[in-house]
C-alpha positions in Angstrom: -2.9 26.0 53.6 -6.6 25.2 54.3 -9.5 26.7 52.4 -13.2 26.5 52.9 -15.4 24.9 50.2 -15.9 27.4 47.4 -13.2 29.8 48.6 -10.8 31.1 45.9 -7.4 29.5 45.6 -4.9 32.2 46.7 -1.5 30.3 46.3 0.7 31.1 43.3 1.3 27.5 42.1 1.0 27.2 38.3 -2.1 25.5 37.2 -2.3 22.8 34.5 -3.6 24.5 31.4 -3.3 21.7 28.9 -6.2 20.4 27.0 -6.9 16.8 25.8 -8.5 16.7 22.3 -9.8 13.8 20.4 -8.9 14.1 16.7 -11.0 11.4 15.0 -12.1 8.7 14.6 -14.6 10.6 12.4 -12.4 13.3 10.9 -11.7 13.9 7.2 -7.9 14.4 7.7 -7.3 11.2 9.6 -7.8 9.3 6.3 -10.0 6.7 7.9 -11.2 5.7 11.3 -8.0 6.7 13.1 -8.3 8.4 16.5 -5.5 10.5 17.8 -5.6 11.7 21.5 -3.8 15.0 21.6 -2.6 16.8 24.7 -2.3 20.5 23.8 -0.8 23.5 25.3 -2.6 26.1 23.3 -2.0 24.9 19.8 1.3 23.1 20.6 1.2 19.3 20.8 2.7 18.0 24.0 1.6 14.3 23.5 0.0 12.3 20.8 -1.5 8.8 21.1 -2.9 7.0 18.1 -5.8 4.7 18.9 -6.7 2.1 16.4 -9.1 -0.9 16.0 -12.2 0.8 14.8 -12.0 -1.0 11.4 -10.9 -4.4 12.7 -12.2 -7.1 10.3 -10.2 -10.1 11.5 -9.0 -10.8 7.9 -5.9 -12.7 9.0 -7.9 -15.0 11.2 -10.6 -15.5 8.5 -8.0 -16.9 6.2 -7.7 -19.9 8.4 -11.3 -20.8 7.5 -10.9 -20.5 3.8 -9.1 -22.3 1.0 -5.8 -20.8 -0.2 -7.5 -19.3 -3.3 -10.5 -18.0 -1.3 -8.0 -15.8 0.7 -7.1 -13.7 -2.3 -10.2 -11.5 -2.3 -9.5 -10.7 1.4 -6.1 -9.4 0.5 -7.7 -6.8 -1.7 -9.5 -5.4 1.3 -6.5 -5.0 3.5 -5.0 -2.1 1.6 -7.8 -1.2 -0.8 -5.8 1.4 -2.6 -3.1 -1.1 -3.6 -5.0 -4.4 -3.8 -2.9 -5.9 -6.5 0.2 -5.4 -4.4 -1.4 -7.5 -1.7 -2.6 -10.0 -4.2 1.0 -10.4 -5.4 2.6 -10.7 -2.0 0.1 -13.4 -0.9 0.3 -15.3 -4.2 4.1 -15.3 -4.1 4.1 -16.6 -0.6 1.8 -19.6 -1.5 3.8 -20.2 -4.7 7.0 -20.4 -2.6 5.3 -22.7 -0.2 4.0 -25.0 -3.0 7.2 -24.6 -5.2 5.3 -23.2 -8.2 7.3 -21.5 -11.0 5.2 -18.7 -12.6 5.7 -18.2 -16.4 7.7 -15.1 -17.4 4.8 -13.6 -19.3 2.7 -13.7 -16.1 5.6 -12.3 -14.1 6.0 -9.3 -16.4 2.2 -8.6 -16.5 2.2 -8.8 -12.7 5.0 -6.1 -12.6 3.1 -3.9 -15.1 -0.1 -4.0 -13.2 1.5 -3.7 -9.7 3.4 -0.6 -10.9 0.2 0.9 -12.3 -1.3 0.2 -8.8 1.6 2.1 -7.2 1.0 5.1 -9.5 -2.8 5.0 -8.7 -2.1 4.8 -4.9 0.4 7.7 -5.0 -2.1 9.8 -6.9 -4.7 9.2 -4.2 -2.2 10.1 -1.6 -1.1 13.3 -3.4 -4.6 14.4 -4.0 -5.9 13.9 -0.5 -2.7 15.2 1.1 -2.9 18.3 -1.0 -6.6 18.9 -0.1 -5.7 18.4 3.6 -3.4 21.3 3.3 -5.7 23.5 1.3 -4.8 22.7 -2.4 -8.1 21.8 -4.1 -7.0 21.7 -7.8 -4.3 19.0 -7.2 -7.0 16.7 -5.8 -9.1 17.0 -9.0 -6.1 16.5 -11.3 -4.8 13.5 -9.5 -8.2 11.8 -9.5 -8.5 12.5 -13.2 -5.4 10.3 -13.9 -6.4 7.7 -11.3 -9.7 7.3 -13.1 -7.9 6.2 -16.3 -6.0 3.6 -14.3 -9.2 2.3 -12.8 -10.7 2.0 -16.3 -7.7 -0.1 -17.4 -8.0 -2.4 -14.4 -11.7 -2.8 -15.0 -11.1 -3.8 -18.6 -8.5 -6.3 -17.6 -10.1 -7.8 -14.5 -13.8 -6.8 -14.5 -13.4 -4.7 -11.3 -12.3 -1.1 -10.7 -10.7 -1.5 -7.3 -11.2 -5.0 -5.7 -9.7 -6.7 -8.8 -8.5 -10.1 -7.3 -6.8 -10.5 -10.6 -3.6 -12.4 -9.5 -4.0 -16.1 -8.8 -1.8 -18.7 -7.3 0.4 -19.7 -10.3 -0.2 -16.6 -12.4 -3.2 -14.6 -13.5 -7.0 -15.1 -13.4 -7.6 -14.5 -17.1 -5.9 -13.7 -20.4 -5.7 -9.9 -20.6 -8.0 -8.4 -23.2 -6.8 -7.5 -26.7 -5.3 -4.0 -27.0 -4.6 -3.5 -23.3 -0.9 -2.8 -23.8 -1.7 -0.1 -26.3 -4.2 1.5 -23.9 -1.6 1.5 -21.1 1.1 2.8 -23.4 -1.1 5.7 -24.4 -1.8 6.5 -20.7 1.9 6.4 -19.9 2.7 8.8 -22.7 0.4 11.4 -21.2 1.4 10.9 -17.6 4.6 13.0 -17.5 2.8 16.1 -18.6 0.2 15.6 -15.8 2.9 15.1 -13.2 4.5 18.3 -14.3 1.2 20.0 -13.6 1.2 18.7 -10.1 4.7 19.9 -9.5 4.0 23.3 -11.1 1.2 23.8 -8.6 3.1 22.5 -5.5 6.9 22.1 -5.6 7.8 25.8 -5.5 4.5 27.0 -4.0 5.5 29.2 -1.0 2.4 28.1 1.0 3.0 24.4 0.3 6.7 24.7 1.3 5.7 26.6 4.5 3.3 23.8 5.5 5.7 21.0 4.7 9.3 22.0 5.0 10.7 21.4 8.5 7.4 19.7 9.5 7.2 16.1 10.7 10.9 15.5 10.6 12.0 11.9 10.9 15.7 11.3 11.3 17.1 8.2 9.6 18.2 6.5 12.9 14.8 7.0 14.4 13.1 5.7 11.2 15.2 2.5 11.3 14.7 2.0 15.0 10.9 2.1 14.5 11.1 -0.2 11.4 9.6 2.4 9.1 9.7 1.4 5.5 8.6 2.7 2.0 8.7 6.4 1.0 8.5 7.3 4.7 11.9 5.7 5.2 13.4 6.8 1.9 12.5 10.4 2.6 15.0 10.2 5.5 17.9 9.0 3.3 17.7 5.2 3.2 17.6 3.5 -0.2 15.9 0.4 1.2 13.4 -1.0 -1.4 12.4 -4.6 -1.4 12.3 -4.6 -5.2 16.1 -3.9 -5.2 17.3 -5.7 -2.0 15.1 -8.9 -2.4 13.9 -8.9 -6.0 10.7 -10.8 -6.8 8.6 -11.4 -10.0 11.6 -10.6 -12.2 12.2 -7.1 -10.8 15.9 -7.8 -11.1 15.5 -7.6 -14.9 14.2 -4.0 -14.7 16.2 -0.8 -14.7 15.0 1.7 -12.2 16.4 4.0 -9.4 15.3 4.0 -5.8 14.2 7.6 -5.1 15.5 9.1 -1.8 15.7 12.5 0.0 17.6 13.3 3.1 15.6 16.1 4.8 13.2 13.6 6.4 10.3 16.1 6.5 6.8 16.2 4.9 8.3 18.0 1.9 10.9 15.3 1.4 8.4 12.5 1.4 6.3 14.5 -1.1 9.3 14.6 -3.4 10.0 10.9 -3.0 6.5 9.9 -3.9 6.2 12.2 -6.9 9.6 10.9 -8.2 8.3 7.3 -7.7 5.3 8.0 -9.9 7.8 8.8 -12.7 10.0 5.8 -11.9 7.0 3.4 -11.9 6.0 4.7 -15.3 9.5 3.8 -16.6 9.1 0.3 -15.2 5.7 0.0 -16.9 7.2 0.9 -20.2 9.9 -1.7 -19.8 7.4 -4.3 -18.9 5.3 -3.6 -22.0 8.4 -4.2 -24.1 9.2 -7.5 -22.3 5.7 -9.0 -22.3 5.5 -11.5 -25.2 2.2 -11.4 -27.2 1.6 -15.1 -26.7 2.4 -17.6 -24.0 1.0 -19.1 -20.8 -0.4 -16.7 -18.3 -0.3 -19.2 -15.4 1.8 -22.2 -14.5 0.8 -25.7 -15.4 1.0 -27.7 -12.2 -1.5 -30.6 -11.8 -3.4 -30.4 -8.6 -2.2 -26.9 -7.7 -3.1 -24.6 -10.6 -6.4 -24.9 -12.5 -6.2 -26.1 -16.1 -7.0 -23.7 -19.0 -10.7 -23.3 -19.8 -10.1 -25.0 -23.2 -8.6 -28.1 -21.5 -11.4 -28.0 -18.9 -14.0 -28.1 -21.7 -12.3 -30.7 -23.9 -10.6 -33.1 -21.4 -12.2 -35.2 -18.7 -9.0 -35.1 -16.7 -8.9 -31.3 -17.0 -12.5 -31.1 -15.9 -11.8 -33.2 -12.8 -8.8 -31.1 -11.8 -10.8 -27.9 -12.3 -13.7 -29.3 -10.2 -11.4 -30.5 -7.4 -9.3 -27.3 -7.1 -12.3 -25.0 -6.9 -14.4 -27.1 -4.6 -11.7 -28.7 -2.3 -8.8 -26.2 -2.8 -5.1 -26.9 -3.2 -3.0 -28.7 -0.5 0.6 -27.3 -0.4 3.1 -29.4 1.6 3.5 -28.7 5.3 5.9 -25.8 6.0 6.1 -22.1 6.5 7.3 -19.1 4.4 7.7 -15.4 4.5 7.4 -13.3 1.4 8.0 -9.5 1.3 7.2 -7.1 -1.5 7.4 -3.3 -1.9 3.9 -1.8 -1.7 3.2 2.0 -2.2 3.4 2.3 1.6 6.5 0.1 2.3 7.4 -3.5 3.0 4.3 -5.8 2.9 5.1 -9.3 4.2 3.0 -12.4 4.2 3.9 -15.2 6.6 1.9 -18.3 5.6 2.0 -21.7 7.5 0.7 -24.9 5.9 -0.2 -28.1 7.8 -0.8 -30.0 4.6 -4.5 -29.4 4.5 -6.5 -27.3 2.0 -6.7 -24.3 4.3 -3.8 -22.3 5.6 -2.9 -23.0 9.3 -1.8 -19.4 9.8 -1.7 -16.2 7.7 0.1 -13.2 9.2 0.7 -10.0 7.5 3.4 -7.4 8.1 1.4 -4.2 7.3 3.6 -1.1 6.6 0.7 1.3 7.6 0.5 -0.4 11.0 4.3 -0.2 11.6 4.8 3.3 10.1 1.9 4.7 12.2 4.0 4.4 15.4 6.2 7.2 14.1 3.3 9.7 14.3 3.8 10.8 17.9 7.5 11.4 17.1 6.6 13.6 14.1 4.0 15.9 15.9 5.2 16.5 19.5 6.3 20.1 19.8 4.5 21.1 16.6 1.2 22.9 16.0 -2.1 21.1 15.8 -2.3 22.1 12.1 1.0 20.2 11.5 -0.7 17.0 12.8 -2.9 17.0 9.7 0.2 17.2 7.5 2.0 14.5 9.5 -0.8 12.0 9.3 -1.1 12.5 5.5 2.7 12.2 5.0 2.7 8.7 6.4 0.1 7.6 3.8 -1.7 5.1 6.0 -4.7 3.0 5.0 -6.7 2.0 8.0 -7.8 -1.3 6.5 -4.2 -2.3 6.6 -3.6 -0.9 10.1 -6.5 -2.8 11.6 -6.8 -5.9 9.3 
C-alpha cells in the first residue's frame, strides 16, 4: 500500500504505543545516582534496564597506589552507610594475608561496633523506604535512633560516619571510658522504638497493599543471580556469612538467621526489622564478653604500630612507628579472599600482595552491585509505582555499586 507524504495511514495494523522513560539518575527514590530506563505500556513496566557508573570513583584501582593502611579510609566511602563493615572486611583480608592474630578484646569490640553499624544502616533503609511509599513518621523515628548511634561512633572514633576506626591488627584507639554503658543504655531503649515502627507499618493496610505480592523474587532466581543478604533471606534461604563462614569470633555468639519465604517487598521488610532486634542481642552479648582491660590490637613487629606509650618511651618503638606510617607494611606475597556479612549481603575483599608496601590488587565483591541485577526481574509486569518499592527493597548504596 503506497501513500503520499502527509497522507493519513489507513491500514489497521496495531501501532507501538509504548513509552520509554528515564527514572533517574536525579530522582529521590533511586537512592543515589541510579538511572533506570523503563519501557512502559501505560503504567505497566515492559522492560527495565539499570544504568550505573555515575558515581564511579575508581576506589579499587586507587588502592594500588596507597599503602595497606591508607586504603582503609577508602573502604569507608564504598558503602558509606556501613563503613565499619567494609573496614572489617578489608582489615580481615590483610590480616589473613600477613598472618596476624587479633586479640579477643579487639575482636569483640569489632563485633559490637559492626552490629551497631548494621542497626544504623537498617534504620536508614527503613526510614527512606517508608518515605518512598508515603510514610513520613517512620522516617523521623528511624533517624532519631540512628542519631544516637552516630553520637556513639563519634565518641569512640572522632567521626560520625567515615570512622576508619578499625586498623590492620585491631583498633585505632582505646575506646573512651563509659562507652559500654552508653551503648547498653541505647540498646535497652531500642526494642520499644522498633515496636513503634512495627505498630505504624506491619499491619498497616496501605503498607501491605504497597508491599505484599510486589517485587517477588523466588529462591531459585535469587540463587541464580547470586543475590545475598536480606534480599536473599526474604526468599527463604538462611545463608549468612556470619554463620556459614564465621569471622571475628562470631561463632561464639548466639543469634538466629532471620528468614521469610514470600520473597516480596513485605518479606524483606520483615527480615530487616527482625535483624535489627537480632543485632541488638549480639551487641548485648558482646558487651558481656569484652574484658575491661587488655590489648586492643596485635603486637607484631613491623606490621602493627606499637602503643603510643612504647612509641614515646622506647627508641625501638619510635622507629617501628615511624617506618610503618611512612613506608607502610609489607605482607608476604600471596592472595586472599575474605567475606563478611554486611547489612546488604556478602561483602568480599580479594587482596593480592607482591611483597611490596602497596597492594598489587584490591577487588571487592559488592552486594549492592550484584543484587541490583535482580531489579528488572522484580518490576517487569508491575506498575511504575512498584518500581519505587522494588528499588528500595534491594537496599542499594550507589557508592558500593560504582566503586
